[in-house]
N, C-alpha and C positions, 0 to 999 in steps of 0.2 A: 069892318068888325067893330062892334060897339064895346065900350069899356067893360060892360058886364060879361060879354062873351070872352074878352081878353082875360079877365080875372078868372073866369071858369076854366079856361084853357091852362092858365098858369097853375091853378090849384090842382088840375088833373096831372100836369107834369110834375108838380111837387110831390104828389102822392106816389107816383112811379119812382121818383128819386128816393123818397123816404123808405120805400119797401126794399131798396137795394142797400141802404146804409148799414143795416144790421149784419150784413154778410162781410163787411169790410173791417179788417183788423189792423190795417197799416195806414199811418197818417199820410204817407206819400201818395198811396193809391187813392185815399179819400180825397186829398186835395186835387189830384188830377181829375177825378170823376166830377167833383163839384165845379171846378173852374171851367172844364169843358162844357158842362151842362149850362152854366151861366152864359158862356160865350154863344152857344147855339140858341138858347131859349129866350134870353133877355136882351140880346143885342149889346152886351158889354164886351169890352176888349181887355185882354191881359188881366184877368181876375187873379187875385193873390190871396192865399190863406196864410195868416200869421198865427203862431201859437205863443202863449206867454211863458217866459222863463224868468221868474223873479220880476225885475223892473224892465225887462227887455221883451221885444217882440221879434221872434225869429221866423223867417220865411220858410214855409214848408214846401218841399219839392223844388226849391231853388238851388243854385250853385252852393256848394259847401263853404265857399269863401264869401258868400253874400253877407255883408255887414248886418248886424241886428239894429233894430230901431228902438230907441229908448221911449219909455212911456212919456207922453207929453211932447214928442218930437214927430214931425210929419203928421199928415192928416190921420193916419192909422193910430199913431201914438196919442194924438189929442182925443180921438174917439174912445180909445181905451181908458184914458185918464178921466174923461168926462162921463164915460159910461153911456154914451148916446151916439146915434148915427150922425155923421157930418157929411156935407156936400160942398165941394169946391168947383164952381163952374169955370174958373180960370186959375189953374195952379200957378201960373207964372206971376200972378199978382197977389196970391194968397200966402201970407206969412206963415200960416199953419203948415204949409206943404214943404217948407224948407227943413232939411234934416241935417244933423251932424252924425257922421258914421260912428257906430260903436262896434267894438270887437264882439263877435258872436260868442256865446258862453261855451262853445265846444272846443275853443282853442285852435281851430283850423281855419283861420281867416287872415287875410292881409289887411283888413280894416279899410278898404277902399270905399269911397262914398257912393251911395245908391241914388240914382236918378230914374224916375219912372218914365220920363219923356212924354207923359200924357198932358193934354190940355185941360181935361176935367176929370175929377176923381170923386168917388163916393166910398165911405168907410163905415161899416156896421160892426159894432162890437159883439163878440160871442159871450153871453153872460149865462152862467149855470149856477143855480143856488146862491145868487148874489155875488158871485166872483167872476171877474173877467178872465176867460181862459184863452181868448184869441181875438183876432179881428179879420174880417173878410172885406176886401176892397175890390172895386171895379173901376175901370178907366175907359176913357174915350179920347181919341186924338182931336176931336172938335171941341171948340169952346161951348160950354153948356150942352155937351153932347150926351148926357145921361138923362133920359126922360124919367118922369115920375114913376112910370110902370117899372122900369129897370131898377130904380131905387127901392120901390116897394118889394120887388121880387128878391132883391139882395137882403133886405131885412128879414123876410120870411125864411130864406135859406140859412141866415145866421142863427135864427132862433132854433131851427131844426138841427143845425150842426152842433150847437153848444154842448148838449149832453154827450154826444158821441166823441167830440174832441176831448172833453173832460175825462171820459173813461179811458181813451187811448193814452192820454198824458199820464194818468194814474198807472196804467199798465207799464209804460216806459219807466216810470219811477221804480216800480217793482223790479223791472229788469235790471236797472242800475244797482238796486240792492243785491240782486243775485250776482251781478258782476263783482260787487264788493266782497261777497262771501267767497267767490272763487279766488280773487286776488289775495284775501287773507289766508286762505287755505294753502295756496302756492308759496306765499311769503314765508311760511313756517317750515318748509321742507329743508332737510339738511343738504349741504353741498361740500362735503369734506373730500371725498375721493372722486376719481374720474367716473366710477360707476354711479355714484350719487348724482353727479352733475348730469350724466346722461339721463338718469331717471327724472330729474327736474325738467330737462328739455322735453322729454316724452310727455310729462304731465302737462306742460304748457301747451304743446300742440294739441294734445287730446282734449283738454278743457276748452281751448279756443274753438276747435272744430265743433264740439258738442254745443257750446253756448250760441254760436253763430250759425250752426247748421250749414257748414260749408262742405265742399267736396273733398278737400285735402287741406292739411296744415303742415308747414315746413319750418325748420330752423336751418338756415345756411350761415356758415361762418367763413370769413376771409382767411386764407392760409397765412398771409403776411400783410405788412403795412402797404404793399403796393396795390392792394385791392384788385389784383389781376385774376384771381382764381377763387371761386366759391366752392366750399365742400358742404354737402348736406349732412348734418349731424342728426337730424330726425325728420322723417317723412311719415306722417300719420294718415292712414286711410280709414275714415270712420265706418265706411260700408263693410269692410272686412275686419275692422278693429286690429290692424296690423301696423307695426312700426318697422321701417327699414331705414338704412343710412348708407352713405358712401358715394352717392352720385356727385359729380363735379361739373362745374359750369364756368367756362372761361368768360371773363368780362371784357375781352379785347373788342374794340369797336362798339362799345356800349356807353359812350360818354354821357348821353342824356340820362340814362338810368343811374349811373354812378353819381352824377351831379345831383339828381333828385334825392338819392339816399343821403347824401352829405348835407343837403340844405333843407329838407322837409321833415316834419314830424311824422307824417304818414304819407303813403302814396295810395290815393284812391283812384282806381281805374275801372270804371264800369265796362268800358270797351277796351280791353288790353291790346287788341290789334290796332286800334286807331290812336290811342293815347301816345303822344310823342315820347313820354318817359318810359313806357313799357313795350313799345312797338318792336324794338329789336329783340327784347327778351321773348316776346311772343313768337317772332319768326324763328328764333333759334332753339326754343325750348318748349314754350307753352302750347304751341300749335299741335305738337305731337300728342298731347294729352287732351286736346279740345278744350282748353281753358279759355273762358270768355272774359271773366272779370277777376281782378286781383286787388288785395288789400295788403300792402307791405309796410311794416314798421321797422325802421332801422334799430339795431342793437348797438348802442354807443358805450364806449368806455374811455374815460379821460378825454371826452370831447371828440373822440375819433370813432368812426363807424367801423365796427369789427364783425358785424353780421347783420342778418335781417330775418324777421319773423314774417312768414308769408301765409296768407289765407287766400284760397282760390275757389272759384265757382266754375264748374265744368258744364258744357253743353248749352247753357242759357246765360244771358247777361244778367247781372245783378247790380242794383243801385245800393251802395253801402250807406248806412246811416251814420250820423256823427257819433252816436252812442257806441256803435260798433267800432268805429275808428279809435275813439278814446280808450275803449277796453283793450283793444289789440296793442295800442301804444303803451299802455300800462303793463301788459304782459311782456312786451319787449324790454321794458325797464326791469322787470323781475328777472329776465334772462341775463341782463347786465349784472344785477346784484348776485345772482347765482355764480356767474363766471368770476366776478371779483372775489367772492367768498372762497371759491375753489382755489384760485391763485394765491389768496392769502394763506389758506391752509397748507398749500404746497410749500410756500416760502417759510412758514413756521416749522413744518416738518424738516425742511432742509437745514434750518438753523439749529433745531434740536439735534439732528444727525451730526452737524459740524461740531456742536458743543461736545457730543459724546466722543467723537473722534479726537477732539482736542484733549479731553480727559484721558482717553485711552493712550494717546501719544505721551502725555505727561507720565502716566503710570509706567508705560513701557520704557521711557527714558530713565525714570528713577530706578527701575529694576535693573536695567542694563548698566547704569552707573555703578550700583552696588556690586553687581556680578563681575563687572570689569575689575573692581578692586580685588575681589577674590582671585580672579585669573592672574592678576599681577603677582600675587603671592605665590600661586602655583607655578607660574612660569619662572619666577625667580628661583624657587627651590629646584626645579628641573635643571635650570642652567648651572646651578651650584653642583648638583650631582654629576652633570656631564663634564665638569672640570676635573673630576676625580678620574684617574686612569686605572684605578683598581676595580675594573668592571669587565665581566665577560661579554661576549658578543650578544647574547640574548638580552642581557640587562641594558646594554647600550641601545639595542634596537627598540626595546620597550620605552626607554627614555625619549628616543627620537619621536616615536609615535605620540607620546604625551605632549612633547614640545610642538609637533605639527598640529595636534588637536587644539592646543592652547592658542596657537596662531590663528586658526580658523575661528575659534571662539571669540578672540579679540575682534576679528573682522565682523562677526555677527553682532557683537555688542556695539560696535561702532555704527552699524546700520540701525540698530534699535535706538541708539541715542540720537542719530540723525532724524529718525522718524519722530522722536519725542521732542525735537528741537533743542537737545542738550549737546549736540555735537556740531561743531563748525566744519563745513566741507573744506577740504584742502585742495584748492585748484592749483594745478601745476602741469607743465608739459609732460605728456605721457606718450611713450613710444608704442605705436599700435602693434608692432611685432612682439614687444615684450608683454603687452597686455594679452595678446592671444596665447602667448606661451604660458603666462600665469593661469589663464582660464583652462588651458589644456591640462595643466597639472592638477587642477581642481576637479576635473570631470570624472576621475576614476571612482567608480562605485555609484555615480549619480544616475547613469543611464542603464537601461536594461540590456541584457546580453544579446537580444535580437536586434539591437540598434547599434550601428557603427558610426562614429563621428570622425570626420576627416577635416583637417585644416589645410587651406590652400592660400597662403599669403602671396601677394603679388611680388614681382621682383623688386619693386621699390619700397617694400615694407620697412626695411631698416631706416629709411630716410623720412618716413611718415610719422608725424606727431599730431596729437590732439591735446586740447586743454580740458582738464576735468579732475575729479576726485577718483583716484585709482580704485578704491574699494567700491565706490558706487558704480563705476564703469564695469568692473568685474561682475558685480551683482546683476547688472542689466543683461550682460551676455549670458550669464548662467540661467537667468529667468527665461531668456529666449530659447535656450537649448532645452530646458525642462518643458516649456510649452510646446515646442516642436516634437518632443518625445511623446507627450500626451496626445498629440495629433497623429501619431503613427502607431495605431493599435496592432498592426500586423508587422511591425518592424521595418527595417530598411536602412538607408544610408543618409545621413544628414551632413551636408557640406557647409563648413564655415569658411566663407570666402571673404578675403580682405580686398576691397577695391582701391 
């Protein structure tokens, strides 16, 4: 085949390739199509498409932890910086091919160094409207293994790709702006009550599923610090627009998943059944829903994982993009903020309630103290009248009733002063038999006529003693009897047994 025939065939192939580019709206798919075509048509090996992000070149369709290449580093970085195609027939001797790994701008990389392993390499910059938007590289395992035809073909593809890559990068930037609007919207939602917290969780799952077009979105929370049980607080199904909750999932025998939650910013699993971090979860839970791919972002509070935001894809596998991972991780942070604000509101409400109770106690104690002074005068007058023997039986009985009522009123004021912190409890040995007798004497008129109270002290009752405040102990027993009476709407017999 003559050079002219080869060029004509290459141009025909490029025309077919160009016709298909307008239908592709995803950078990963575009990269796969181009690199596969170059491998088949131009005799190149391991073709790679890089896109530019500020001063870094990020590999498209590569592993998410693939380090980025800085402008001016590596053959691709030099081609981008010099804005011209470069060829290295022997990468092992070419200083331009040595790179220093840079963290990728998505935040999901371990920063390991990248080595192509190729003997020869060619890099062609993608330039659109005077700006470098990416670099296309081709490799060969043989020294000087990339012929002129392959290099010329790579240049032509780079020129064709440049406007398409520029348009897709602009679209991604627009998506990120949309993500920012969603984050700002969710960040301003109130989270004071439990109902409001649930509403925020529902909004997070709903917006996440809508923005990423996923099959389902969940928020799971651990029940305690042991991380042994997850409870679903929101499960959003966008197809039916329904939120449900309440499912539980035990994390026993899931150490790989728990370790990944505790150590990773997000868990990206395109194949949940094969990924070692999610394989057990798939076998125990995801398989029943035919979930193929998952994106999990831990919800952390005070450095500890307390829950997880889950996005899932059913029926078909999905390769998650770094922008999607960053967005979901941010939503998980918003879930943390909502939970923290809710707990803060609960603590503030509890403090306000405690302060109110403290004020009420002081008021009750002050009133009881003043009322106790009045009772002292009344009781003293009654005792003085009782000392006089010039009284008939009716008057004596009335005075006794007043004296008994005063005694009970004194006990009540003591209780109020104890509640208000103005009365010191008097701890002393108390005979249980005498305590029951005192309570029995106080029950007259407290219980309904259809309820009968019986006391059954044990034979050793006279020898049994306890330590406490007599008034407080009597009040406890009276409260128990009153509560028991309220629980007997149809009447009956209540036994007070001393063990």
